PyMOL Python script that loads the backbone (N, CA, C, O; Angstrom):
from pymol import cmd

cmd.read_pdbstr("""\
ATOM      1  N   MET A   1     -13.148  16.609  12.820  1.00  0.00           N
ATOM      2  CA  MET A   1     -12.208  15.901  11.822  1.00  0.00           C
ATOM      3  C   MET A   1     -12.691  16.078  10.443  1.00  0.00           C
ATOM      4  O   MET A   1     -11.851  16.114   9.544  1.00  0.00           O
ATOM      5  N   SER A   2     -13.975  16.195  10.160  1.00  0.00           N
ATOM      6  CA  SER A   2     -14.422  16.326   8.888  1.00  0.00           C
ATOM      7  C   SER A   2     -14.109  17.704   8.278  1.00  0.00           C
ATOM      8  O   SER A   2     -13.867  17.824   7.077  1.00  0.00           O
ATOM      9  N   THR A   3     -14.120  18.757   9.146  1.00  0.00           N
ATOM     10  CA  THR A   3     -13.664  19.980   8.715  1.00  0.00           C
ATOM     11  C   THR A   3     -12.230  20.007   8.346  1.00  0.00           C
ATOM     12  O   THR A   3     -11.880  20.655   7.360  1.00  0.00           O
ATOM     13  N   LEU A   4     -11.333  19.320   9.096  1.00  0.00           N
ATOM     14  CA  LEU A   4      -9.978  19.301   8.823  1.00  0.00           C
ATOM     15  C   LEU A   4      -9.716  18.441   7.414  1.00  0.00           C
ATOM     16  O   LEU A   4      -8.887  18.789   6.573  1.00  0.00           O
ATOM     17  N   GLU A   5     -10.496  17.355   7.311  1.00  0.00           N
ATOM     18  CA  GLU A   5     -10.396  16.647   5.959  1.00  0.00           C
ATOM     19  C   GLU A   5     -10.718  17.545   4.825  1.00  0.00           C
ATOM     20  O   GLU A   5      -9.969  17.531   3.849  1.00  0.00           O
ATOM     21  N   LYS A   6     -11.852  18.399   4.852  1.00  0.00           N
ATOM     22  CA  LYS A   6     -12.205  19.288   3.898  1.00  0.00           C
ATOM     23  C   LYS A   6     -11.185  20.263   3.617  1.00  0.00           C
ATOM     24  O   LYS A   6     -10.881  20.508   2.450  1.00  0.00           O
ATOM     25  N   LEU A   7     -10.609  20.863   4.627  1.00  0.00           N
ATOM     26  CA  LEU A   7      -9.535  21.710   4.464  1.00  0.00           C
ATOM     27  C   LEU A   7      -8.298  21.266   3.842  1.00  0.00           C
ATOM     28  O   LEU A   7      -7.582  22.032   3.196  1.00  0.00           O
ATOM     29  N   GLN A   8      -8.018  19.930   4.046  1.00  0.00           N
ATOM     30  CA  GLN A   8      -6.989  19.240   3.384  1.00  0.00           C
ATOM     31  C   GLN A   8      -7.215  19.131   1.955  1.00  0.00           C
ATOM     32  O   GLN A   8      -6.292  19.339   1.168  1.00  0.00           O
ATOM     33  N   GLN A   9      -8.414  18.808   1.556  1.00  0.00           N
ATOM     34  CA  GLN A   9      -8.861  18.715   0.167  1.00  0.00           C
ATOM     35  C   GLN A   9      -8.647  20.011  -0.661  1.00  0.00           C
ATOM     36  O   GLN A   9      -8.106  20.088  -1.765  1.00  0.00           O
ATOM     37  N   ILE A  10      -9.189  21.037   0.102  1.00  0.00           N
ATOM     38  CA  ILE A  10      -9.021  22.432  -0.539  1.00  0.00           C
ATOM     39  C   ILE A  10      -7.582  22.735  -0.693  1.00  0.00           C
ATOM     40  O   ILE A  10      -7.184  23.146  -1.783  1.00  0.00           O
ATOM     41  N   ALA A  11      -6.787  22.576   0.267  1.00  0.00           N
ATOM     42  CA  ALA A  11      -5.328  22.792   0.258  1.00  0.00           C
ATOM     43  C   ALA A  11      -4.662  22.025  -0.903  1.00  0.00           C
ATOM     44  O   ALA A  11      -3.826  22.581  -1.615  1.00  0.00           O
ATOM     45  N   GLY A  12      -5.023  20.803  -1.080  1.00  0.00           N
ATOM     46  CA  GLY A  12      -4.436  19.950  -2.088  1.00  0.00           C
ATOM     47  C   GLY A  12      -4.714  20.471  -3.431  1.00  0.00           C
ATOM     48  O   GLY A  12      -3.868  20.322  -4.312  1.00  0.00           O
ATOM     49  N   GLN A  13      -5.907  21.115  -3.685  1.00  0.00           N
ATOM     50  CA  GLN A  13      -6.387  21.591  -5.088  1.00  0.00           C
ATOM     51  C   GLN A  13      -5.473  22.822  -5.401  1.00  0.00           C
ATOM     52  O   GLN A  13      -5.322  23.148  -6.578  1.00  0.00           O
ATOM     53  N   SER A  14      -4.848  23.531  -4.383  1.00  0.00           N
ATOM     54  CA  SER A  14      -4.103  24.738  -4.749  1.00  0.00           C
ATOM     55  C   SER A  14      -2.621  24.498  -4.403  1.00  0.00           C
ATOM     56  O   SER A  14      -1.872  25.452  -4.193  1.00  0.00           O
ATOM     57  N   SER A  15      -2.200  23.226  -4.346  1.00  0.00           N
ATOM     58  CA  SER A  15      -0.872  22.901  -4.045  1.00  0.00           C
ATOM     59  C   SER A  15      -0.336  23.312  -2.712  1.00  0.00           C
ATOM     60  O   SER A  15       0.886  23.415  -2.606  1.00  0.00           O
ATOM     61  N   ARG A  16      -1.063  23.548  -1.732  1.00  0.00           N
ATOM     62  CA  ARG A  16      -0.794  24.024  -0.365  1.00  0.00           C
ATOM     63  C   ARG A  16      -0.736  22.807   0.639  1.00  0.00           C
ATOM     64  O   ARG A  16      -1.236  21.719   0.354  1.00  0.00           O
ATOM     65  N   ARG A  17      -0.139  23.044   1.745  1.00  0.00           N
ATOM     66  CA  ARG A  17      -0.150  21.988   2.791  1.00  0.00           C
ATOM     67  C   ARG A  17      -0.831  22.618   3.945  1.00  0.00           C
ATOM     68  O   ARG A  17      -0.819  23.835   4.129  1.00  0.00           O
ATOM     69  N   VAL A  18      -1.484  21.683   4.797  1.00  0.00           N
ATOM     70  CA  VAL A  18      -2.105  22.020   6.053  1.00  0.00           C
ATOM     71  C   VAL A  18      -1.340  21.416   7.220  1.00  0.00           C
ATOM     72  O   VAL A  18      -0.986  20.238   7.183  1.00  0.00           O
ATOM     73  N   GLY A  19      -1.088  22.187   8.229  1.00  0.00           N
ATOM     74  CA  GLY A  19      -0.362  21.677   9.429  1.00  0.00           C
ATOM     75  C   GLY A  19      -1.266  21.726  10.499  1.00  0.00           C
ATOM     76  O   GLY A  19      -2.134  22.599  10.472  1.00  0.00           O
ATOM     77  N   ILE A  20      -1.210  20.892  11.493  1.00  0.00           N
ATOM     78  CA  ILE A  20      -2.078  20.879  12.781  1.00  0.00           C
ATOM     79  C   ILE A  20      -1.277  20.673  13.979  1.00  0.00           C
ATOM     80  O   ILE A  20      -0.575  19.675  14.137  1.00  0.00           O
ATOM     81  N   ILE A  21      -1.387  21.651  14.852  1.00  0.00           N
ATOM     82  CA  ILE A  21      -0.683  21.324  16.200  1.00  0.00           C
ATOM     83  C   ILE A  21      -1.766  20.908  17.154  1.00  0.00           C
ATOM     84  O   ILE A  21      -2.789  21.568  17.339  1.00  0.00           O
ATOM     85  N   SER A  22      -1.470  19.732  17.769  1.00  0.00           N
ATOM     86  CA  SER A  22      -2.531  19.170  18.613  1.00  0.00           C
ATOM     87  C   SER A  22      -1.896  18.106  19.620  1.00  0.00           C
ATOM     88  O   SER A  22      -0.840  17.523  19.373  1.00  0.00           O
ATOM     89  N   HIS A  23      -2.599  17.925  20.707  1.00  0.00           N
ATOM     90  CA  HIS A  23      -2.331  16.965  21.608  1.00  0.00           C
ATOM     91  C   HIS A  23      -3.343  15.940  21.767  1.00  0.00           C
ATOM     92  O   HIS A  23      -3.306  15.138  22.701  1.00  0.00           O
ATOM     93  N   ARG A  24      -4.300  15.946  20.826  1.00  0.00           N
ATOM     94  CA  ARG A  24      -5.474  15.101  20.899  1.00  0.00           C
ATOM     95  C   ARG A  24      -5.134  13.799  20.354  1.00  0.00           C
ATOM     96  O   ARG A  24      -4.567  13.730  19.264  1.00  0.00           O
ATOM     97  N   LEU A  25      -5.448  12.707  21.052  1.00  0.00           N
ATOM     98  CA  LEU A  25      -5.133  11.366  20.559  1.00  0.00           C
ATOM     99  C   LEU A  25      -5.913  10.903  19.323  1.00  0.00           C
ATOM    100  O   LEU A  25      -5.418  10.097  18.536  1.00  0.00           O
ATOM    101  N   GLU A  26      -7.151  11.426  19.160  1.00  0.00           N
ATOM    102  CA  GLU A  26      -7.988  10.936  17.981  1.00  0.00           C
ATOM    103  C   GLU A  26      -7.389  11.610  16.748  1.00  0.00           C
ATOM    104  O   GLU A  26      -7.515  11.055  15.657  1.00  0.00           O
ATOM    105  N   LEU A  27      -6.783  12.704  16.851  1.00  0.00           N
ATOM    106  CA  LEU A  27      -6.022  13.285  15.600  1.00  0.00           C
ATOM    107  C   LEU A  27      -4.736  12.524  15.458  1.00  0.00           C
ATOM    108  O   LEU A  27      -4.328  12.283  14.322  1.00  0.00           O
ATOM    109  N   ASP A  28      -4.114  12.156  16.425  1.00  0.00           N
ATOM    110  CA  ASP A  28      -2.788  11.407  16.368  1.00  0.00           C
ATOM    111  C   ASP A  28      -3.015  10.022  15.600  1.00  0.00           C
ATOM    112  O   ASP A  28      -2.154   9.557  14.853  1.00  0.00           O
ATOM    113  N   GLU A  29      -4.173   9.438  15.828  1.00  0.00           N
ATOM    114  CA  GLU A  29      -4.484   8.175  15.163  1.00  0.00           C
ATOM    115  C   GLU A  29      -4.912   8.257  13.753  1.00  0.00           C
ATOM    116  O   GLU A  29      -4.774   7.296  12.996  1.00  0.00           O
ATOM    117  N   ARG A  30      -5.448   9.425  13.366  1.00  0.00           N
ATOM    118  CA  ARG A  30      -6.003   9.618  11.973  1.00  0.00           C
ATOM    119  C   ARG A  30      -5.191  10.471  11.000  1.00  0.00           C
ATOM    120  O   ARG A  30      -5.591  10.555   9.839  1.00  0.00           O
ATOM    121  N   ILE A  31      -4.103  11.098  11.373  1.00  0.00           N
ATOM    122  CA  ILE A  31      -3.272  11.779  10.585  1.00  0.00           C
ATOM    123  C   ILE A  31      -2.012  10.954  10.332  1.00  0.00           C
ATOM    124  O   ILE A  31      -1.273  10.682  11.278  1.00  0.00           O
ATOM    125  N   PRO A  32      -1.715  10.513   8.989  1.00  0.00           N
ATOM    126  CA  PRO A  32      -0.762   9.547   8.731  1.00  0.00           C
ATOM    127  C   PRO A  32       0.704  10.119   8.888  1.00  0.00           C
ATOM    128  O   PRO A  32       1.590   9.403   9.354  1.00  0.00           O
ATOM    129  N   VAL A  33       0.946  11.436   8.487  1.00  0.00           N
ATOM    130  CA  VAL A  33       2.312  11.911   8.542  1.00  0.00           C
ATOM    131  C   VAL A  33       2.383  12.895   9.787  1.00  0.00           C
ATOM    132  O   VAL A  33       1.568  13.811   9.898  1.00  0.00           O
ATOM    133  N   GLN A  34       3.321  12.687  10.657  1.00  0.00           N
ATOM    134  CA  GLN A  34       3.401  13.515  11.806  1.00  0.00           C
ATOM    135  C   GLN A  34       4.890  13.989  12.190  1.00  0.00           C
ATOM    136  O   GLN A  34       5.842  13.216  12.078  1.00  0.00           O
ATOM    137  N   ILE A  35       5.016  15.200  12.613  1.00  0.00           N
ATOM    138  CA  ILE A  35       6.314  15.663  13.067  1.00  0.00           C
ATOM    139  C   ILE A  35       6.200  15.781  14.578  1.00  0.00           C
ATOM    140  O   ILE A  35       5.370  16.538  15.081  1.00  0.00           O
ATOM    141  N   LYS A  36       6.992  15.068  15.277  1.00  0.00           N
ATOM    142  CA  LYS A  36       6.996  14.990  16.756  1.00  0.00           C
ATOM    143  C   LYS A  36       8.215  15.646  17.373  1.00  0.00           C
ATOM    144  O   LYS A  36       9.321  15.296  16.961  1.00  0.00           O
ATOM    145  N   LEU A  37       8.119  16.550  18.307  1.00  0.00           N
ATOM    146  CA  LEU A  37       9.143  17.145  18.955  1.00  0.00           C
ATOM    147  C   LEU A  37       9.307  16.516  20.322  1.00  0.00           C
ATOM    148  O   LEU A  37       8.303  16.325  21.008  1.00  0.00           O
ATOM    149  N   LYS A  38      10.571  16.164  20.785  1.00  0.00           N
ATOM    150  CA  LYS A  38      10.771  15.585  22.095  1.00  0.00           C
ATOM    151  C   LYS A  38      11.829  16.456  22.834  1.00  0.00           C
ATOM    152  O   LYS A  38      12.914  16.750  22.331  1.00  0.00           O
ATOM    153  N   LYS A  39      11.429  16.831  24.041  1.00  0.00           N
ATOM    154  CA  LYS A  39      12.322  17.578  24.842  1.00  0.00           C
ATOM    155  C   LYS A  39      13.505  16.731  25.289  1.00  0.00           C
ATOM    156  O   LYS A  39      13.293  15.586  25.688  1.00  0.00           O
ATOM    157  N   GLN A  40      14.772  17.241  25.244  1.00  0.00           N
ATOM    158  CA  GLN A  40      15.950  16.520  25.743  1.00  0.00           C
ATOM    159  C   GLN A  40      16.552  17.148  26.938  1.00  0.00           C
ATOM    160  O   GLN A  40      17.498  16.605  27.509  1.00  0.00           O
ATOM    161  N   GLY A  41      16.021  18.323  27.362  1.00  0.00           N
ATOM    162  CA  GLY A  41      16.610  19.105  28.435  1.00  0.00           C
ATOM    163  C   GLY A  41      17.715  20.029  27.903  1.00  0.00           C
ATOM    164  O   GLY A  41      18.256  19.916  26.802  1.00  0.00           O
ATOM    165  N   GLU A  42      17.996  21.029  28.905  1.00  0.00           N
ATOM    166  CA  GLU A  42      18.960  22.063  28.595  1.00  0.00           C
ATOM    167  C   GLU A  42      18.584  22.866  27.304  1.00  0.00           C
ATOM    168  O   GLU A  42      19.491  23.285  26.585  1.00  0.00           O
ATOM    169  N   GLY A  43      17.403  23.070  27.023  1.00  0.00           N
ATOM    170  CA  GLY A  43      16.950  23.823  25.974  1.00  0.00           C
ATOM    171  C   GLY A  43      17.068  23.095  24.593  1.00  0.00           C
ATOM    172  O   GLY A  43      16.963  23.710  23.532  1.00  0.00           O
ATOM    173  N   ARG A  44      17.276  21.848  24.665  1.00  0.00           N
ATOM    174  CA  ARG A  44      17.403  21.050  23.354  1.00  0.00           C
ATOM    175  C   ARG A  44      16.249  20.268  23.130  1.00  0.00           C
ATOM    176  O   ARG A  44      15.577  19.920  24.102  1.00  0.00           O
ATOM    177  N   SER A  45      15.899  19.918  21.888  1.00  0.00           N
ATOM    178  CA  SER A  45      14.813  19.056  21.417  1.00  0.00           C
ATOM    179  C   SER A  45      15.317  18.224  20.261  1.00  0.00           C
ATOM    180  O   SER A  45      16.285  18.540  19.569  1.00  0.00           O
ATOM    181  N   SER A  46      14.594  17.148  20.108  1.00  0.00           N
ATOM    182  CA  SER A  46      14.792  16.297  18.807  1.00  0.00           C
ATOM    183  C   SER A  46      13.623  16.218  18.058  1.00  0.00           C
ATOM    184  O   SER A  46      12.539  16.351  18.625  1.00  0.00           O
ATOM    185  N   VAL A  47      13.701  15.999  16.745  1.00  0.00           N
ATOM    186  CA  VAL A  47      12.514  16.001  15.849  1.00  0.00           C
ATOM    187  C   VAL A  47      12.471  14.646  15.256  1.00  0.00           C
ATOM    188  O   VAL A  47      13.473  14.126  14.766  1.00  0.00           O
ATOM    189  N   ASP A  48      11.264  14.051  15.301  1.00  0.00           N
ATOM    190  CA  ASP A  48      10.993  12.687  14.545  1.00  0.00           C
ATOM    191  C   ASP A  48       9.788  12.925  13.618  1.00  0.00           C
ATOM    192  O   ASP A  48       8.788  13.550  13.972  1.00  0.00           O
ATOM    193  N   ILE A  49       9.952  12.409  12.477  1.00  0.00           N
ATOM    194  CA  ILE A  49       9.097  12.432  11.448  1.00  0.00           C
ATOM    195  C   ILE A  49       8.496  11.011  11.330  1.00  0.00           C
ATOM    196  O   ILE A  49       9.210  10.084  10.949  1.00  0.00           O
ATOM    197  N   VAL A  50       7.194  10.822  11.649  1.00  0.00           N
ATOM    198  CA  VAL A  50       6.391   9.590  11.568  1.00  0.00           C
ATOM    199  C   VAL A  50       5.554   9.575  10.431  1.00  0.00           C
ATOM    200  O   VAL A  50       4.667  10.408  10.243  1.00  0.00           O
ATOM    201  N   LEU A  51       5.899   8.367   9.448  1.00  0.00           N
ATOM    202  CA  LEU A  51       5.143   8.195   8.307  1.00  0.00           C
ATOM    203  C   LEU A  51       4.133   7.220   8.554  1.00  0.00           C
ATOM    204  O   LEU A  51       3.341   6.912   7.663  1.00  0.00           O
TER     205      LEU A  51
END
""", "prot")
cmd.dss("prot")
cmd.show_as("cartoon", "prot")
cmd.util.cbc("prot")
cmd.orient("prot")
């Protein structure tokens, strides 16, 4: 997690964003803004943005 926090700091200095794709609960609890995809079936999905 500390490596990810350092990467976020570096990215912020150059006006860039960092995205992480993960299924780990400890990341889910510590990252404040999340984009979550939910399968709806028949090849469809919905997108939720969690702030």
